[in-house]
N, CA, C and O atoms as a Tripos MOL2 file, in Angstrom:
@<TRIPOS>MOLECULE
protein
  232   231    58     0     0
PROTEIN
NO_CHARGES

@<TRIPOS>ATOM
      1 N         -24.1070  -96.7890   49.8970 N.3       1 UNK1
      2 CA        -23.3550  -95.7970   50.6200 C.3       1 UNK1
      3 C         -22.0830  -95.4060   49.8750 C.2       1 UNK1
      4 O         -21.6140  -94.2770   50.0250 O.2       1 UNK1
      5 N         -21.5290  -96.2820   49.0990 N.am      2 UNK2
      6 CA        -20.3150  -95.9840   48.3470 C.3       2 UNK2
      7 C         -20.5580  -94.9770   47.2310 C.2       2 UNK2
      8 O         -19.6270  -94.3130   46.7750 O.2       2 UNK2
      9 N         -21.8100  -94.8630   46.7920 N.am      3 UNK3
     10 CA        -22.1300  -93.9190   45.7340 C.3       3 UNK3
     11 C         -22.0240  -92.4760   46.2100 C.2       3 UNK3
     12 O         -21.7730  -91.5840   45.4010 O.2       3 UNK3
     13 N         -22.2070  -92.2300   47.4830 N.am      4 UNK4
     14 CA        -22.1050  -90.8780   48.0200 C.3       4 UNK4
     15 C         -20.6740  -90.3480   47.9080 C.2       4 UNK4
     16 O         -20.4680  -89.1480   47.7300 O.2       4 UNK4
     17 N         -19.7030  -91.2270   48.0110 N.am      5 UNK5
     18 CA        -18.3140  -90.8050   47.9020 C.3       5 UNK5
     19 C         -17.9790  -90.3310   46.4890 C.2       5 UNK5
     20 O         -17.1030  -89.4850   46.3120 O.2       5 UNK5
     21 N         -18.6590  -90.8610   45.4980 N.am      6 UNK6
     22 CA        -18.4620  -90.4230   44.1230 C.3       6 UNK6
     23 C         -19.2990  -89.1960   43.8000 C.2       6 UNK6
     24 O         -18.9350  -88.4130   42.9230 O.2       6 UNK6
     25 N         -20.3970  -89.0220   44.4860 N.am      7 UNK7
     26 CA        -21.3100  -87.9180   44.2070 C.3       7 UNK7
     27 C         -20.7590  -86.5720   44.6760 C.2       7 UNK7
     28 O         -20.9790  -85.5510   44.0240 O.2       7 UNK7
     29 N         -20.0450  -86.5650   45.8010 N.am      8 UNK8
     30 CA        -19.5230  -85.3100   46.3550 C.3       8 UNK8
     31 C         -18.5120  -84.6540   45.4150 C.2       8 UNK8
     32 O         -18.6650  -83.4620   45.1450 O.2       8 UNK8
     33 N         -17.4860  -85.3430   44.8940 N.am      9 UNK9
     34 CA        -16.5600  -84.6750   43.9580 C.3       9 UNK9
     35 C         -17.2270  -84.2540   42.6520 C.2       9 UNK9
     36 O         -16.8440  -83.2520   42.0500 O.2       9 UNK9
     37 N         -18.2170  -85.0130   42.2210 N.am     10 UNK10
     38 CA        -18.9210  -84.6540   41.0020 C.3      10 UNK10
     39 C         -19.7090  -83.3650   41.2070 C.2      10 UNK10
     40 O         -19.7010  -82.4980   40.3320 O.2      10 UNK10
     41 N         -20.3830  -83.2220   42.3360 N.am     11 UNK11
     42 CA        -21.1340  -81.9950   42.6140 C.3      11 UNK11
     43 C         -20.1980  -80.7980   42.7720 C.2      11 UNK11
     44 O         -20.5080  -79.7030   42.3020 O.2      11 UNK11
     45 N         -19.0650  -80.9980   43.4260 N.am     12 UNK12
     46 CA        -18.0880  -79.9110   43.5540 C.3      12 UNK12
     47 C         -17.5650  -79.5060   42.1750 C.2      12 UNK12
     48 O         -17.3970  -78.3160   41.9080 O.2      12 UNK12
     49 N         -17.3120  -80.4570   41.3160 N.am     13 UNK13
     50 CA        -16.8520  -80.1660   39.9540 C.3      13 UNK13
     51 C         -17.8920  -79.4180   39.1410 C.2      13 UNK13
     52 O         -17.5490  -78.5150   38.3780 O.2      13 UNK13
     53 N         -19.1570  -79.7800   39.2930 N.am     14 UNK14
     54 CA        -20.2270  -79.0960   38.5620 C.3      14 UNK14
     55 C         -20.3520  -77.6560   39.0320 C.2      14 UNK14
     56 O         -20.4890  -76.7430   38.2170 O.2      14 UNK14
     57 N         -20.3060  -77.4470   40.3520 N.am     15 UNK15
     58 CA        -20.4170  -76.0850   40.8870 C.3      15 UNK15
     59 C         -19.2120  -75.2430   40.4490 C.2      15 UNK15
     60 O         -19.3800  -74.1070   40.0060 O.2      15 UNK15
     61 N         -18.0060  -75.7910   40.5720 N.am     16 UNK16
     62 CA        -16.8070  -75.0470   40.1810 C.3      16 UNK16
     63 C         -16.7870  -74.7850   38.6730 C.2      16 UNK16
     64 O         -16.4100  -73.6950   38.2420 O.2      16 UNK16
     65 N         -17.1810  -75.7550   37.8850 N.am     17 UNK17
     66 CA        -17.2210  -75.5790   36.4360 C.3      17 UNK17
     67 C         -18.2270  -74.5430   36.0020 C.2      17 UNK17
     68 O         -17.9520  -73.7450   35.1070 O.2      17 UNK17
     69 N         -19.3980  -74.5450   36.6290 N.am     18 UNK18
     70 CA        -20.4080  -73.5430   36.2570 C.3      18 UNK18
     71 C         -19.9610  -72.1490   36.6680 C.2      18 UNK18
     72 O         -20.2570  -71.1790   35.9700 O.2      18 UNK18
     73 N         -19.2510  -72.0310   37.7920 N.am     19 UNK19
     74 CA        -18.7320  -70.7280   38.1920 C.3      19 UNK19
     75 C         -17.7060  -70.2300   37.1750 C.2      19 UNK19
     76 O         -17.7340  -69.0570   36.8010 O.2      19 UNK19
     77 N         -16.8060  -71.0960   36.7240 N.am     20 UNK20
     78 CA        -15.7930  -70.6880   35.7610 C.3      20 UNK20
     79 C         -16.3880  -70.3140   34.4120 C.2      20 UNK20
     80 O         -15.8740  -69.4280   33.7300 O.2      20 UNK20
     81 N         -17.4580  -70.9770   34.0280 N.am     21 UNK21
     82 CA        -18.0870  -70.6810   32.7440 C.3      21 UNK21
     83 C         -18.8860  -69.3890   32.8130 C.2      21 UNK21
     84 O         -18.8620  -68.5980   31.8690 O.2      21 UNK21
     85 N         -19.5850  -69.1650   33.9020 N.am     22 UNK22
     86 CA        -20.4740  -68.0160   33.9990 C.3      22 UNK22
     87 C         -19.7800  -66.7440   34.4780 C.2      22 UNK22
     88 O         -20.3120  -65.6500   34.2860 O.2      22 UNK22
     89 N         -18.6150  -66.8590   35.0910 N.am     23 UNK23
     90 CA        -17.9190  -65.6860   35.6160 C.3      23 UNK23
     91 C         -17.2290  -64.9510   34.4750 C.2      23 UNK23
     92 O         -16.3890  -65.5250   33.7820 O.2      23 UNK23
     93 N         -17.5800  -63.6890   34.2780 N.am     24 UNK24
     94 CA        -16.9820  -62.8560   33.2460 C.3      24 UNK24
     95 C         -16.2680  -61.6880   33.9180 C.2      24 UNK24
     96 O         -16.9280  -60.7620   34.3900 O.2      24 UNK24
     97 N         -14.9430  -61.7070   33.9730 N.am     25 UNK25
     98 CA        -14.2410  -60.5940   34.6150 C.3      25 UNK25
     99 C         -14.3840  -59.3250   33.8010 C.2      25 UNK25
    100 O         -14.3650  -59.3600   32.5700 O.2      25 UNK25
    101 N         -14.5270  -58.2110   34.4870 N.am     26 UNK26
    102 CA        -14.6530  -56.9290   33.8060 C.3      26 UNK26
    103 C         -13.2590  -56.4030   33.5140 C.2      26 UNK26
    104 O         -12.4030  -56.3380   34.3960 O.2      26 UNK26
    105 N         -13.0470  -56.0290   32.2630 N.am     27 UNK27
    106 CA        -11.7350  -55.5160   31.8900 C.3      27 UNK27
    107 C         -11.6640  -54.0220   32.1790 C.2      27 UNK27
    108 O         -12.6160  -53.2790   31.9420 O.2      27 UNK27
    109 N         -10.5300  -53.6070   32.6880 N.am     28 UNK28
    110 CA        -10.2830  -52.2050   32.9640 C.3      28 UNK28
    111 C          -9.3570  -51.6880   31.8720 C.2      28 UNK28
    112 O          -8.3310  -52.3030   31.5780 O.2      28 UNK28
    113 N          -9.7200  -50.5570   31.2700 N.am     29 UNK29
    114 CA         -8.9640  -50.0460   30.1430 C.3      29 UNK29
    115 C          -7.5160  -49.7280   30.4970 C.2      29 UNK29
    116 O          -6.6480  -49.8010   29.6270 O.2      29 UNK29
    117 N          -7.2330  -49.3780   31.7410 N.am     30 UNK30
    118 CA         -5.8610  -49.0310   32.1090 C.3      30 UNK30
    119 C          -4.9480  -50.2540   32.1410 C.2      30 UNK30
    120 O          -3.7270  -50.1100   32.0840 O.2      30 UNK30
    121 N          -5.5230  -51.4610   32.2320 N.am     31 UNK31
    122 CA         -4.7050  -52.6640   32.2720 C.3      31 UNK31
    123 C          -4.4780  -53.2700   30.8940 C.2      31 UNK31
    124 O          -3.6760  -54.1930   30.7580 O.2      31 UNK31
    125 N          -5.1600  -52.7750   29.8760 N.am     32 UNK32
    126 CA         -4.9850  -53.2960   28.5270 C.3      32 UNK32
    127 C          -3.6770  -52.7650   27.9640 C.2      32 UNK32
    128 O          -3.4110  -51.5650   28.0310 O.2      32 UNK32
    129 N          -2.8680  -53.6440   27.4170 N.am     33 UNK33
    130 CA         -1.5490  -53.2820   26.9120 C.3      33 UNK33
    131 C          -1.6870  -52.6590   25.5290 C.2      33 UNK33
    132 O          -1.9490  -53.3510   24.5450 O.2      33 UNK33
    133 N          -1.5090  -51.3600   25.4700 N.am     34 UNK34
    134 CA         -1.5060  -50.6350   24.2000 C.3      34 UNK34
    135 C          -0.2720  -49.7540   24.1550 C.2      34 UNK34
    136 O           0.3910  -49.5390   25.1700 O.2      34 UNK34
    137 N           0.0280  -49.2460   22.9710 N.am     35 UNK35
    138 CA          1.1940  -48.3920   22.8090 C.3      35 UNK35
    139 C           1.0420  -47.1030   23.6140 C.2      35 UNK35
    140 O           2.0050  -46.6490   24.2320 O.2      35 UNK35
    141 N          -0.1420  -46.5130   23.6170 N.am     36 UNK36
    142 CA         -0.3330  -45.2640   24.3520 C.3      36 UNK36
    143 C          -0.2250  -45.4760   25.8650 C.2      36 UNK36
    144 O           0.3090  -44.6180   26.5680 O.2      36 UNK36
    145 N          -0.7230  -46.6070   26.3740 N.am     37 UNK37
    146 CA         -0.5800  -46.8900   27.8070 C.3      37 UNK37
    147 C           0.8750  -47.1110   28.1920 C.2      37 UNK37
    148 O           1.2900  -46.7190   29.2830 O.2      37 UNK37
    149 N           1.6510  -47.7300   27.3160 N.am     38 UNK38
    150 CA          3.0620  -47.9360   27.6150 C.3      38 UNK38
    151 C           3.8120  -46.6070   27.6810 C.2      38 UNK38
    152 O           4.6410  -46.4090   28.5690 O.2      38 UNK38
    153 N           3.5330  -45.7070   26.7610 N.am     39 UNK39
    154 CA          4.2420  -44.4330   26.7140 C.3      39 UNK39
    155 C           3.7820  -43.5170   27.8460 C.2      39 UNK39
    156 O           4.6100  -42.8590   28.4760 O.2      39 UNK39
    157 N           2.4780  -43.4640   28.1150 N.am     40 UNK40
    158 CA          1.9470  -42.5680   29.1370 C.3      40 UNK40
    159 C           2.3380  -42.9990   30.5470 C.2      40 UNK40
    160 O           2.4450  -42.1500   31.4320 O.2      40 UNK40
    161 N           2.5500  -44.2670   30.7780 N.am     41 UNK41
    162 CA          2.8490  -44.7510   32.1220 C.3      41 UNK41
    163 C           4.3340  -44.7300   32.4370 C.2      41 UNK41
    164 O           4.7640  -45.3820   33.3880 O.2      41 UNK41
    165 N           5.1230  -44.0050   31.6710 N.am     42 UNK42
    166 CA          6.5170  -43.8040   32.0100 C.3      42 UNK42
    167 C           7.4560  -44.8930   31.5610 C.2      42 UNK42
    168 O           8.4810  -45.1150   32.2060 O.2      42 UNK42
    169 N           7.1480  -45.5830   30.4790 N.am     43 UNK43
    170 CA          8.0680  -46.5980   29.9950 C.3      43 UNK43
    171 C           9.2320  -45.9140   29.2850 C.2      43 UNK43
    172 O           9.0550  -44.8260   28.7370 O.2      43 UNK43
    173 N          10.4040  -46.5160   29.2810 N.am     44 UNK44
    174 CA         11.5480  -45.9060   28.6040 C.3      44 UNK44
    175 C          11.3670  -45.9450   27.0840 C.2      44 UNK44
    176 O          11.0110  -46.9780   26.5160 O.2      44 UNK44
    177 N          11.6140  -44.8240   26.4470 N.am     45 UNK45
    178 CA         11.4730  -44.7160   24.9970 C.3      45 UNK45
    179 C          12.8150  -44.2720   24.4440 C.2      45 UNK45
    180 O          13.4090  -43.3100   24.9320 O.2      45 UNK45
    181 N          13.2880  -44.9650   23.4360 N.am     46 UNK46
    182 CA         14.5430  -44.6260   22.7820 C.3      46 UNK46
    183 C          14.2340  -44.3110   21.3270 C.2      46 UNK46
    184 O          13.7060  -45.1670   20.6170 O.2      46 UNK46
    185 N          14.5420  -43.1320   20.8740 N.am     47 UNK47
    186 CA         14.2980  -42.7470   19.4920 C.3      47 UNK47
    187 C          13.1530  -41.7550   19.3990 C.2      47 UNK47
    188 O          12.7050  -41.1980   20.4010 O.2      47 UNK47
    189 N          12.6910  -41.5490   18.1770 N.am     48 UNK48
    190 CA         11.6340  -40.5780   17.9220 C.3      48 UNK48
    191 C          10.2710  -41.1770   18.2530 C.2      48 UNK48
    192 O          10.0120  -42.3440   17.9600 O.2      48 UNK48
    193 N           9.4150  -40.3890   18.8550 N.am     49 UNK49
    194 CA          8.0870  -40.8950   19.2150 C.3      49 UNK49
    195 C           7.1830  -41.0460   17.9990 C.2      49 UNK49
    196 O           6.2070  -41.7940   18.0590 O.2      49 UNK49
    197 N           7.4790  -40.3500   16.8850 N.am     50 UNK50
    198 CA          6.6300  -40.4610   15.6910 C.3      50 UNK50
    199 C           7.3050  -41.2880   14.6000 C.2      50 UNK50
    200 O           7.0350  -41.0760   13.4170 O.2      50 UNK50
    201 N           8.1740  -42.2240   14.9720 N.am     51 UNK51
    202 CA          8.8530  -43.0930   13.9970 C.3      51 UNK51
    203 C           7.8490  -44.0420   13.3510 C.2      51 UNK51
    204 O           6.8710  -44.4240   13.9920 O.2      51 UNK51
    205 N           8.0700  -44.4310   12.0920 N.am     52 UNK52
    206 CA          7.1120  -45.3170   11.4130 C.3      52 UNK52
    207 C           7.1390  -46.7600   11.9430 C.2      52 UNK52
    208 O           6.2000  -47.5170   11.6970 O.2      52 UNK52
    209 N           8.1920  -47.1480   12.6610 N.am     53 UNK53
    210 CA          8.3050  -48.5220   13.1870 C.3      53 UNK53
    211 C           8.4730  -48.4410   14.6980 C.2      53 UNK53
    212 O           9.2530  -47.6340   15.2030 O.2      53 UNK53
    213 N           7.7350  -49.2820   15.4130 N.am     54 UNK54
    214 CA          7.8410  -49.3490   16.8620 C.3      54 UNK54
    215 C           8.2830  -50.7520   17.2500 C.2      54 UNK54
    216 O           7.6510  -51.7290   16.8480 O.2      54 UNK54
    217 N           9.3490  -50.8670   18.0180 N.am     55 UNK55
    218 CA          9.8330  -52.1560   18.4830 C.3      55 UNK55
    219 C           9.7100  -52.1780   19.9980 C.2      55 UNK55
    220 O          10.2450  -51.3090   20.6870 O.2      55 UNK55
    221 N           9.0030  -53.1770   20.5120 N.am     56 UNK56
    222 CA          8.8460  -53.3500   21.9560 C.3      56 UNK56
    223 C           9.6380  -54.5900   22.3480 C.2      56 UNK56
    224 O           9.5240  -55.6380   21.7140 O.2      56 UNK56
    225 N          10.4460  -54.4580   23.4080 N.am     57 UNK57
    226 CA         11.2520  -55.5850   23.8660 C.3      57 UNK57
    227 C          11.0740  -55.7310   25.3750 C.2      57 UNK57
    228 O          11.1570  -54.7580   26.1250 O.2      57 UNK57
    229 N          10.8240  -56.9790   25.8050 N.am     58 UNK58
    230 CA         10.6920  -57.2520   27.2290 C.3      58 UNK58
    231 C          11.8350  -58.1010   27.6660 C.2      58 UNK58
    232 O          11.9270  -58.4560   28.8420 O.2      58 UNK58
@<TRIPOS>BOND
     1     1     2 1
     2     2     3 1
     3     3     4 2
     4     3     5 am
     5     5     6 1
     6     6     7 1
     7     7     8 2
     8     7     9 am
     9     9    10 1
    10    10    11 1
    11    11    12 2
    12    11    13 am
    13    13    14 1
    14    14    15 1
    15    15    16 2
    16    15    17 am
    17    17    18 1
    18    18    19 1
    19    19    20 2
    20    19    21 am
    21    21    22 1
    22    22    23 1
    23    23    24 2
    24    23    25 am
    25    25    26 1
    26    26    27 1
    27    27    28 2
    28    27    29 am
    29    29    30 1
    30    30    31 1
    31    31    32 2
    32    31    33 am
    33    33    34 1
    34    34    35 1
    35    35    36 2
    36    35    37 am
    37    37    38 1
    38    38    39 1
    39    39    40 2
    40    39    41 am
    41    41    42 1
    42    42    43 1
    43    43    44 2
    44    43    45 am
    45    45    46 1
    46    46    47 1
    47    47    48 2
    48    47    49 am
    49    49    50 1
    50    50    51 1
    51    51    52 2
    52    51    53 am
    53    53    54 1
    54    54    55 1
    55    55    56 2
    56    55    57 am
    57    57    58 1
    58    58    59 1
    59    59    60 2
    60    59    61 am
    61    61    62 1
    62    62    63 1
    63    63    64 2
    64    63    65 am
    65    65    66 1
    66    66    67 1
    67    67    68 2
    68    67    69 am
    69    69    70 1
    70    70    71 1
    71    71    72 2
    72    71    73 am
    73    73    74 1
    74    74    75 1
    75    75    76 2
    76    75    77 am
    77    77    78 1
    78    78    79 1
    79    79    80 2
    80    79    81 am
    81    81    82 1
    82    82    83 1
    83    83    84 2
    84    83    85 am
    85    85    86 1
    86    86    87 1
    87    87    88 2
    88    87    89 am
    89    89    90 1
    90    90    91 1
    91    91    92 2
    92    91    93 am
    93    93    94 1
    94    94    95 1
    95    95    96 2
    96    95    97 am
    97    97    98 1
    98    98    99 1
    99    99   100 2
   100    99   101 am
   101   101   102 1
   102   102   103 1
   103   103   104 2
   104   103   105 am
   105   105   106 1
   106   106   107 1
   107   107   108 2
   108   107   109 am
   109   109   110 1
   110   110   111 1
   111   111   112 2
   112   111   113 am
   113   113   114 1
   114   114   115 1
   115   115   116 2
   116   115   117 am
   117   117   118 1
   118   118   119 1
   119   119   120 2
   120   119   121 am
   121   121   122 1
   122   122   123 1
   123   123   124 2
   124   123   125 am
   125   125   126 1
   126   126   127 1
   127   127   128 2
   128   127   129 am
   129   129   130 1
   130   130   131 1
   131   131   132 2
   132   131   133 am
   133   133   134 1
   134   134   135 1
   135   135   136 2
   136   135   137 am
   137   137   138 1
   138   138   139 1
   139   139   140 2
   140   139   141 am
   141   141   142 1
   142   142   143 1
   143   143   144 2
   144   143   145 am
   145   145   146 1
   146   146   147 1
   147   147   148 2
   148   147   149 am
   149   149   150 1
   150   150   151 1
   151   151   152 2
   152   151   153 am
   153   153   154 1
   154   154   155 1
   155   155   156 2
   156   155   157 am
   157   157   158 1
   158   158   159 1
   159   159   160 2
   160   159   161 am
   161   161   162 1
   162   162   163 1
   163   163   164 2
   164   163   165 am
   165   165   166 1
   166   166   167 1
   167   167   168 2
   168   167   169 am
   169   169   170 1
   170   170   171 1
   171   171   172 2
   172   171   173 am
   173   173   174 1
   174   174   175 1
   175   175   176 2
   176   175   177 am
   177   177   178 1
   178   178   179 1
   179   179   180 2
   180   179   181 am
   181   181   182 1
   182   182   183 1
   183   183   184 2
   184   183   185 am
   185   185   186 1
   186   186   187 1
   187   187   188 2
   188   187   189 am
   189   189   190 1
   190   190   191 1
   191   191   192 2
   192   191   193 am
   193   193   194 1
   194   194   195 1
   195   195   196 2
   196   195   197 am
   197   197   198 1
   198   198   199 1
   199   199   200 2
   200   199   201 am
   201   201   202 1
   202   202   203 1
   203   203   204 2
   204   203   205 am
   205   205   206 1
   206   206   207 1
   207   207   208 2
   208   207   209 am
   209   209   210 1
   210   210   211 1
   211   211   212 2
   212   211   213 am
   213   213   214 1
   214   214   215 1
   215   215   216 2
   216   215   217 am
   217   217   218 1
   218   218   219 1
   219   219   220 2
   220   219   221 am
   221   221   222 1
   222   222   223 1
   223   223   224 2
   224   223   225 am
   225   225   226 1
   226   226   227 1
   227   227   228 2
   228   227   229 am
   229   229   230 1
   230   230   231 1
   231   231   232 2
@<TRIPOS>SUBSTRUCTURE
     1 UNK1         2 RESIDUE 1 A UNK
     2 UNK2         6 RESIDUE 1 A UNK
     3 UNK3        10 RESIDUE 1 A UNK
     4 UNK4        14 RESIDUE 1 A UNK
     5 UNK5        18 RESIDUE 1 A UNK
     6 UNK6        22 RESIDUE 1 A UNK
     7 UNK7        26 RESIDUE 1 A UNK
     8 UNK8        30 RESIDUE 1 A UNK
     9 UNK9        34 RESIDUE 1 A UNK
    10 UNK10       38 RESIDUE 1 A UNK
    11 UNK11       42 RESIDUE 1 A UNK
    12 UNK12       46 RESIDUE 1 A UNK
    13 UNK13       50 RESIDUE 1 A UNK
    14 UNK14       54 RESIDUE 1 A UNK
    15 UNK15       58 RESIDUE 1 A UNK
    16 UNK16       62 RESIDUE 1 A UNK
    17 UNK17       66 RESIDUE 1 A UNK
    18 UNK18       70 RESIDUE 1 A UNK
    19 UNK19       74 RESIDUE 1 A UNK
    20 UNK20       78 RESIDUE 1 A UNK
    21 UNK21       82 RESIDUE 1 A UNK
    22 UNK22       86 RESIDUE 1 A UNK
    23 UNK23       90 RESIDUE 1 A UNK
    24 UNK24       94 RESIDUE 1 A UNK
    25 UNK25       98 RESIDUE 1 A UNK
    26 UNK26      102 RESIDUE 1 A UNK
    27 UNK27      106 RESIDUE 1 A UNK
    28 UNK28      110 RESIDUE 1 A UNK
    29 UNK29      114 RESIDUE 1 A UNK
    30 UNK30      118 RESIDUE 1 A UNK
    31 UNK31      122 RESIDUE 1 A UNK
    32 UNK32      126 RESIDUE 1 A UNK
    33 UNK33      130 RESIDUE 1 A UNK
    34 UNK34      134 RESIDUE 1 A UNK
    35 UNK35      138 RESIDUE 1 A UNK
    36 UNK36      142 RESIDUE 1 A UNK
    37 UNK37      146 RESIDUE 1 A UNK
    38 UNK38      150 RESIDUE 1 A UNK
    39 UNK39      154 RESIDUE 1 A UNK
    40 UNK40      158 RESIDUE 1 A UNK
    41 UNK41      162 RESIDUE 1 A UNK
    42 UNK42      166 RESIDUE 1 A UNK
    43 UNK43      170 RESIDUE 1 A UNK
    44 UNK44      174 RESIDUE 1 A UNK
    45 UNK45      178 RESIDUE 1 A UNK
    46 UNK46      182 RESIDUE 1 A UNK
    47 UNK47      186 RESIDUE 1 A UNK
    48 UNK48      190 RESIDUE 1 A UNK
    49 UNK49      194 RESIDUE 1 A UNK
    50 UNK50      198 RESIDUE 1 A UNK
    51 UNK51      202 RESIDUE 1 A UNK
    52 UNK52      206 RESIDUE 1 A UNK
    53 UNK53      210 RESIDUE 1 A UNK
    54 UNK54      214 RESIDUE 1 A UNK
    55 UNK55      218 RESIDUE 1 A UNK
    56 UNK56      222 RESIDUE 1 A UNK
    57 UNK57      226 RESIDUE 1 A UNK
    58 UNK58      230 RESIDUE 1 A UNK
């Protein structure tokens, strides 16, 4: 009977682990951080937009 107490957490771990391995979230292009998404979504820009160097600061 004591073996059942060890079996339950192991089965929960196997189910949770298989879900984490098999679950593939779909990426949405609007959430990917790119320079064009930052500029188009109204981020503050200081300087020329066609400058050869871009510095991003958070």
